C-alpha positions as CSV (number, residue, x, y, z in Angstrom):
1,M,65.1,63.7,85.8
2,L,66.7,65.4,88.7
3,P,65.0,65.2,92.2
4,F,63.2,68.5,92.9
5,R,65.4,69.4,95.8
6,R,68.4,68.7,93.7
7,F,67.1,70.9,91.0
8,L,66.4,73.8,93.3
9,F,70.1,73.3,94.6
10,L,71.6,73.6,91.3
11,I,69.3,76.7,90.5
12,G,70.5,78.3,93.7
13,I,74.2,77.6,92.6
14,S,73.7,79.2,89.0
15,M,71.9,81.9,90.7
16,S,74.6,82.5,93.3
17,I,77.5,82.4,90.6
18,A,75.4,84.7,88.4
19,S,75.0,87.2,91.1
20,S,78.6,87.0,92.0
21,Q,79.6,87.5,88.2
22,A,77.3,90.4,88.1
23,A,78.8,91.9,91.4
24,A,82.4,91.4,89.9
25,A,81.0,93.0,86.5
26,S,79.7,95.9,88.4
27,K,82.8,96.6,89.8
28,G,84.2,96.8,86.4
29,G,87.8,95.4,87.0
30,S,89.0,92.1,85.6
31,I,92.2,90.1,85.0
32,T,92.6,87.1,82.7
33,Q,95.5,84.7,81.8
34,Q,96.4,83.1,78.6
35,P,99.5,81.1,77.3
36,W,101.8,83.3,75.4
37,G,104.4,80.7,73.9
38,T,107.7,79.5,75.3
39,T,111.0,81.2,75.6
40,H,114.1,79.8,73.7
41,N,114.9,77.4,76.4
42,G,111.4,76.2,76.5
43,T,110.1,77.9,79.5
44,P,106.2,78.6,79.1
45,V,105.1,82.2,79.8
46,S,101.9,83.9,80.1
47,L,100.2,87.1,78.9
48,F,97.6,88.9,81.4
49,T,94.9,91.2,80.5
50,L,94.0,93.8,83.1
51,K,90.7,95.8,82.4
52,N,89.1,98.6,84.4
53,A,85.6,100.0,84.7
54,N,86.3,102.5,81.8
55,G,87.3,99.8,79.3
56,V,91.1,100.5,79.5
57,E,93.0,97.6,78.9
58,V,96.7,96.8,79.8
59,Q,98.2,93.3,78.6
60,I,101.5,92.4,80.7
61,S,103.5,89.2,80.2
62,N,105.5,87.4,82.8
63,F,108.5,87.2,80.6
64,G,110.3,90.5,81.5
65,G,107.5,92.0,83.1
66,V,106.9,93.5,79.7
67,V,103.8,95.7,79.2
68,T,102.5,94.8,75.5
69,H,99.5,97.0,75.2
70,F,98.0,100.0,76.9
71,I,94.6,100.8,75.4
72,A,92.9,104.0,76.1
73,P,90.6,106.6,74.6
74,D,91.4,109.6,72.6
75,K,89.4,112.9,72.9
76,N,86.7,111.4,70.8
77,G,86.5,108.2,72.9
78,K,88.1,106.2,70.5
79,M,90.1,103.5,71.9
80,G,93.8,103.1,70.8
81,D,97.1,101.5,71.7
82,V,99.6,104.0,73.2
83,V,102.7,101.9,73.7
84,L,105.1,100.2,71.5
85,G,105.4,96.2,71.6
86,F,105.2,92.8,69.8
87,D,102.7,90.1,69.4
88,T,104.9,87.4,70.6
89,V,107.4,86.8,73.2
90,E,110.4,85.9,70.7
91,P,111.1,89.5,69.7
92,Y,111.2,90.7,73.4
93,E,113.9,88.1,74.2
94,D,115.9,88.9,71.0
95,S,115.7,92.7,71.0
96,T,118.0,95.0,72.8
97,T,115.5,97.9,72.8
98,Y,113.9,97.0,76.3
99,I,110.6,97.8,74.8
100,G,107.9,97.7,77.5
101,A,110.1,95.9,80.2
102,L,111.0,95.8,83.8
103,I,114.7,97.1,84.1
104,G,117.2,95.7,86.8
105,R,119.4,95.2,88.6
106,Y,120.5,98.7,87.6
107,G,118.6,100.9,85.3
108,N,120.7,103.1,83.0
109,R,124.5,102.8,82.8
110,I,127.3,102.1,84.9
111,A,130.7,103.5,83.6
112,K,133.1,100.9,82.2
113,G,130.9,98.0,83.6
114,H,132.6,98.2,87.3
115,F,131.8,99.9,90.8
116,T,133.3,99.5,94.2
117,L,131.2,98.6,97.3
118,D,132.5,98.0,100.7
119,G,136.0,97.8,99.5
120,T,135.1,95.2,96.8
121,T,135.2,95.9,92.9
122,Y,132.4,94.2,91.2
123,T,132.8,93.6,87.4
124,L,129.7,93.6,85.2
125,A,129.2,92.9,81.4
126,I,129.9,95.4,78.9
127,N,126.9,95.3,77.1
128,N,126.7,98.8,75.9
129,P,130.2,99.5,75.1
130,P,132.3,100.9,77.1
131,N,129.5,100.5,79.7
132,S,127.2,98.2,81.4
133,L,123.4,98.9,80.7
134,H,120.0,98.0,82.1
135,G,121.4,95.2,84.3
136,G,123.7,93.4,81.8
137,V,123.2,90.7,79.1
138,V,120.3,88.9,80.9
139,G,118.9,91.6,82.9
140,F,115.3,91.6,84.5
141,N,113.9,92.4,81.2
142,K,114.9,88.8,79.9
143,V,113.8,86.5,82.8
144,V,110.7,84.8,83.6
145,W,108.9,86.2,86.6
146,M,106.6,84.2,89.0
147,P,103.1,85.7,88.4
148,K,100.2,86.0,90.6
149,A,96.7,87.6,89.6
150,I,95.2,89.7,92.0
151,P,91.6,90.2,90.8
152,G,89.3,93.3,92.2
153,A,87.9,96.6,91.4
154,E,91.5,97.6,90.4
155,P,92.9,94.5,89.0
156,A,96.7,93.9,89.6
157,L,99.3,91.5,88.7
158,Q,102.3,90.7,91.0
159,L,105.5,89.6,89.8
160,T,108.4,88.0,91.8
161,Y,111.9,87.0,91.0
162,L,114.9,86.0,93.0
163,S,118.1,87.3,91.4
164,H,120.9,85.0,92.9
165,D,124.2,86.4,94.5
166,G,126.7,87.0,91.5
167,E,123.9,87.3,88.8
168,E,125.1,89.5,86.1
169,G,128.0,90.5,88.5
170,F,126.0,92.0,91.1
171,P,126.4,90.9,94.9
172,G,123.7,89.7,97.1
173,N,120.5,87.3,96.7
174,L,117.9,89.8,95.7
175,N,114.4,89.2,96.3
176,V,112.0,91.5,94.1
177,K,108.3,91.9,93.8
178,V,106.7,94.3,91.2
179,V,102.8,94.9,91.4
180,Y,101.2,96.4,88.3
181,T,97.8,97.8,89.3
182,L,95.4,99.2,86.7
183,T,93.4,101.8,88.5
184,N,89.9,103.2,87.9
185,D,91.6,106.7,86.9
186,N,93.0,105.0,84.0
187,A,96.5,104.9,85.3
188,L,99.1,101.9,85.5
189,R,100.8,101.8,89.0
190,V,104.0,100.0,89.4
191,D,105.1,99.4,93.0
192,Y,108.7,98.0,93.4
193,T,109.7,96.1,96.5
194,A,113.1,94.2,97.2
195,T,115.3,93.1,99.9
196,T,118.9,91.6,99.8
197,D,121.2,89.5,102.2
198,K,124.2,91.4,101.0
199,D,125.2,94.9,100.6
200,T,124.2,95.7,97.1
201,V,123.3,98.5,94.6
202,L,119.8,98.6,93.0
203,N,117.9,101.0,90.6
204,L,114.7,99.5,89.1
205,T,112.5,101.2,86.5
206,Q,110.2,100.5,83.7
207,H,111.0,100.9,80.2
208,S,107.9,101.6,78.1
209,Y,107.7,103.4,74.9
210,F,105.0,105.5,74.3
211,N,103.3,107.2,71.3
212,L,100.0,108.8,72.4
213,A,99.0,109.2,68.8
214,G,99.7,105.3,68.3
215,K,101.3,106.1,64.9
216,G,104.0,108.3,63.3
217,D,106.8,109.9,65.0
218,I,106.5,111.6,68.6
219,L,108.0,115.0,67.7
220,N,104.6,116.8,68.0
221,H,104.1,115.5,71.8
222,V,104.5,118.4,74.1
223,V,106.4,117.7,77.4
224,Y,106.7,119.1,80.7
225,I,109.4,117.9,83.0
226,N,109.2,118.9,86.6
227,A,112.9,119.8,87.0
228,D,115.3,122.7,87.0
229,R,118.5,120.7,86.4
230,F,119.9,117.6,84.7
231,T,122.9,115.5,84.9
232,P,125.0,116.4,81.6
233,I,126.9,113.5,80.2
234,N,130.2,112.7,78.2
235,S,130.6,111.2,74.9
236,D,130.0,107.7,76.6
237,L,126.8,108.9,77.9
238,I,127.9,108.8,81.6
239,P,127.1,111.6,83.7
240,T,129.9,114.0,84.4
241,G,128.8,114.7,87.9
242,E,127.6,118.1,87.3
243,L,124.0,119.1,88.1
244,R,123.5,121.8,85.5
245,S,120.6,124.1,85.2
246,V,118.2,123.7,82.3
247,K,117.6,127.2,81.8
248,G,118.6,128.5,78.4
249,T,119.3,125.1,77.2
250,P,117.3,122.5,74.9
251,F,116.7,120.6,78.1
252,D,114.3,123.3,79.8
253,F,110.9,121.7,79.8
254,T,109.6,123.6,82.7
255,H,107.2,125.2,80.0
256,P,105.6,122.7,78.0
257,T,107.6,122.4,74.7
258,A,107.1,120.1,71.5
259,I,109.7,117.4,71.6
260,G,110.9,118.3,68.1
261,A,111.1,122.1,68.8
262,R,114.9,121.7,69.9
263,I,115.8,118.1,69.4
264,N,117.9,119.0,66.4
265,E,119.7,122.1,67.7
266,N,123.5,122.3,67.7
267,D,124.2,121.1,71.2
268,Q,126.9,119.0,72.3
269,Q,124.7,117.0,74.8
270,L,122.2,116.4,72.2
271,K,124.7,115.2,69.8
272,F,126.2,113.0,72.3
273,A,122.9,111.1,72.7
274,G,121.6,111.6,69.2
275,G,118.4,113.4,70.7
276,Y,117.2,113.3,74.3
277,D,118.5,110.3,76.4
278,D,119.3,112.3,79.5
279,N,118.4,112.2,83.3
280,W,116.6,115.2,84.8
281,V,117.0,115.9,88.5
282,L,113.3,116.1,89.6
283,N,112.1,119.0,91.9
284,K,111.0,117.1,94.9
285,K,111.6,115.8,98.4
286,P,113.3,112.5,98.7
287,G,110.9,109.7,98.5
288,E,107.9,112.0,97.8
289,L,105.4,110.6,95.2
290,S,104.8,113.4,93.0
291,L,104.5,114.6,89.4
292,A,107.5,114.2,87.3
293,A,106.4,114.8,83.7
294,R,103.2,115.6,81.7
295,V,103.0,114.8,77.9
296,V,100.1,116.0,75.6
297,E,99.5,114.7,72.1
298,P,97.5,117.4,70.3
299,T,95.8,115.5,67.6
300,S,94.6,112.6,69.8
301,G,94.1,114.8,72.9
302,R,95.7,112.2,75.0
303,V,97.7,113.0,78.2
304,L,100.2,111.1,80.1
305,E,101.1,112.0,83.6
306,V,104.2,110.4,85.3
307,Y,104.4,110.4,89.0
308,T,107.4,108.8,91.0
309,T,109.2,108.5,94.1
310,Q,112.6,108.2,92.5
311,P,114.9,111.2,92.2
312,G,115.4,111.3,88.5
313,L,113.7,110.9,85.3
314,Q,115.3,109.4,82.2
315,F,113.8,111.1,79.0
316,Y,114.5,109.2,75.9
317,T,113.2,109.9,72.5
318,G,113.6,106.4,70.8
319,N,117.0,107.6,69.1
320,F,118.3,104.0,68.5
321,L,115.0,102.8,66.9
322,D,116.3,102.2,63.3
323,G,113.6,100.6,61.3
324,T,114.7,97.0,61.9
325,L,111.9,96.0,64.1
326,T,108.3,95.4,63.2
327,G,105.8,95.5,66.2
328,K,102.1,95.1,66.5
329,Y,99.7,95.7,63.8
330,G,102.6,95.4,61.3
331,V,104.1,98.8,62.3
332,V,107.9,99.2,61.7
333,Y,109.5,101.2,64.5
334,K,111.5,103.8,63.0
335,Y,113.5,106.5,64.2
336,R,111.8,108.5,67.2
337,T,108.7,106.7,67.1
338,G,108.3,106.3,70.7
339,F,109.5,108.1,73.8
340,C,110.4,106.7,77.3
341,M,109.8,108.3,80.7
342,E,112.1,106.2,82.9
343,S,111.7,107.2,86.5
344,Q,114.9,106.0,88.4
345,H,117.9,107.1,90.4
346,F,120.8,108.9,88.6
347,P,122.9,107.0,85.9
348,D,126.1,105.6,87.4
349,S,125.3,106.4,91.0
350,P,127.4,103.7,92.2
351,N,130.5,105.5,90.9
352,Q,129.4,108.9,91.8
353,P,129.2,109.4,95.7
354,Q,127.5,112.9,95.2
355,F,124.6,111.5,93.7
356,P,121.7,110.0,95.9
357,T,122.8,106.5,97.1
358,T,121.6,103.3,95.2
359,E,123.0,101.1,97.9
360,L,120.8,98.4,99.6
361,K,121.7,96.6,102.7
362,P,120.3,93.4,104.6
363,G,117.5,94.6,106.6
364,Q,116.5,97.6,104.6
365,V,113.3,97.3,102.2
366,Y,113.8,98.9,98.9
367,H,110.5,100.6,97.8
368,Q,109.6,102.7,94.8
369,T,106.5,103.7,93.0
370,I,106.0,104.8,89.5
371,I,102.4,105.8,88.0
372,F,101.7,106.2,84.3
373,R,98.1,107.8,84.1
374,L,96.2,108.6,80.8
375,S,93.6,111.2,80.5
376,V,92.4,113.5,77.7
377,E,92.5,117.3,77.4
378,K,89.3,119.0,78.5
């Protein structure tokens, strides 16, 4: 038998642990980690589960920073998953759809895979002919990030990565930190920080595909975008340099409009992209954190609000999903079964000096924020 004092000591420890666990539970936030297989080269990766006080759950892997699940209630309180994703790491590594991933070094397209900075021309991979897309062949969506769980009432996952000078053709050793935070108002906040030791260009974003109904296509989702202008594209999906008014075009979402209302109109811009895959110029002050878009799915009553410090928003309607991918729950991802709201700087900015600059210099700190907030219609 244990000595009486020892017994009391162990009881005290147990009561203290139970008290701490109860206090943590009362705060409602938690983050847990589990093994999630290995990459093709044998690198182990993990899956982190963040939960808040309302039972909302987000799962994120340190492979590509992919958001695999975002589970939130509908208007009847029924929980459902509102993002596309896969059950294992392998499809994320093999797919070119960027589902759920962190994007870098440069989100969106750079024309013909080259740009000039400080008199030097840099050549990038042509992985989306004739352009470079989303950072190249092995962008930030296909690397293993260093994770750090941050427990608390609003749990967070910190991911860090050193992108070496010359990686995918970009200059400078780039130190990147991304913090995902699940807040108690059911928002997933994404904070980006980066520094470089050489002049470079940088445009980071997040590429989750949403379907607020959790099934079917996304054509009945009703979209508002806080933008009076967009950047029209040529047949190679590169901005022409014009900032065109949305008024009188299928790109006017200043009044809430269903995605499917005009997506198949006889409009050259829509035909170039096979639907919406364009950059909107947000109505905002530089660096201001403000509402970029609001999406309502009438059947579920779910509402997605997107806030950002970025100047642009790429609204993409899953035009390249072709039914060849099977995701979670055995669902086949068909044409237009998910949409993306990619807060960003404008496409091809390194080659378009009239666009807001994406240059980052030594001594400067890059910082941008994106917030995806879920709620239900009242």
